[in-house]
N, C-alpha and C positions, 0 to 999 in steps of 0.2 A: 479861822481868821480870816476878818474882812478886809477884801481887796476892792479898790477901784480900778475898772479894766480900762486900760487907754487904747486897747485895740478889740477888734472882734476876736473872741477865742471860741473855736468849734465847741458844742456841747457843753460850753461853761456860760457865756454872756456875750451881749453886743457891747461895744465901746460904750463908756459912759455909766455902765451898770455897777452898783455895788453888790458883790456877791460873796457869800461864805463858800471858802473852800479849806481843805485841810491844810495845815502849817507845811507839811511837807512839800505838797504841790505848789504851794505858793513860793517858798523858799526855793525849790529846786528848778522850777519852771518859769511861771510867771514873772517873778523879781527879776532873775539873771537877764531874761529876754525883753525885759521892760515892756511887758504886755500889761501890767498892773502896777499900783502902788498900795503901799498898807494904809488902811483907813485908821487915823487916830484923831484926836480931837484938834492937833494943833494944824491939820492941814485941810480944814474946810473949806478956806478962801481959794485954794489952789484947786479943788473938785471943781469948784463953779467955773475958774478960769478956764480950765483944762476942758470941761464940757463944752463951754463955747468954741472953743478950738476944734472939738471932735465934730461938732454940729457943722461947722463951717467946711471941715473937710469932707464931710458924709455928702453934704449937697455937691461939692464940685465933684466928688467921684460919682454920684448917682447921674449925672449929666454925661460925664464921660463914658460910663459903662453902658448907660443906656444906648448912646451912639455906636458904641462898639457892638453891642448886642445886636442892634440893627443890621450891621455889616456881617455879622457872623450868620444871622437868620438867612439872608440873602446869597451867602456864598455856598457854592457845590465843588468840592474838591475832588481831585482824581489822584489814584495813587496807583502806580503801575509796579506789580509784583510778578515773580515767577510763581508758577502754580502747576499742579498736578492737570493731567488731562481732565478730571473730573471736576475740575473748578476750585479744588481745595488749595489753600496757599502752603507754602513750606515754612510752618511756624505762623505768626499772626501780625497784625498790624500795631505797631507800638504807639504810645503817647507821643513820643519825640517825632515820629513820621506825620501824625497829624500837625504838630505843632509847626514842621517844616512847610507843610502843603500850605498852611494857613498866612506863613512867612511870605511865601511865594504869592499869595492874594493880596499881601500888604496889611495883613492884621497880625501883630506880635503879642502873644500870650506866653505863659509859662506852661510847662508840662504837667504841671501838677493841677491846673485847671481843666483839664482833659478828662471826662468820666465815660467810660465804656459801661453800656449796660450788662453787656456780654462781649466776650472778645471776638474780634473780627478775624474769620480763619477761613474764610471764602469770598469767591467774587460776588459782585452785586451790589446793590445801594443800601447804605447802612446809615443810621441816626446815630450821632456822637453828641454828648452833651457838653457843654463848655460852662463850667461854673464860675462866674464872674463875681458873683457876691452870694449871700445866703438867700436871696430872694429872686436874682437875676440869673438864670440859667438858659440861655438860649442853646439850640439844637442846630447843628449844621449837617449838611448832607455829604457823605464820603462813598465816592464811587471808586470800586475796586476791580482793575481790569488787567488782563494778562499781558506780559511784556511781548511784543512782537519779535519772533526771530530766536 
């Protein structure tokens, strides 16, 4: 089935693209979530109108995310946790803890944007990637320190 994507869909395509997907994927995932519309001869004009809206939205999003990416690159956050004597944590640092620490610095993101290369289970300085878009993925510095007392 041919689908015109109205939003970026990971591993399928970018907004404004016409892609071939299986009928089940289109009917059960893309269409109910309004991520795309079915292509047929009667809606060609609608594609042109929607493509213009998508291009405008992408331009606005690029300017906002590029300024947000600069802020994320410049921030270094500190997370205090209880840990063993050898510097290992009881558990690991979660995405939500990184989101909360960034919120303390005035940066608001959702926790699904936080990507760990590997889980953080020890004290020290770690790099965490923030996936703002498919092309814009700044890293922020997370410093894990023990709680005093």
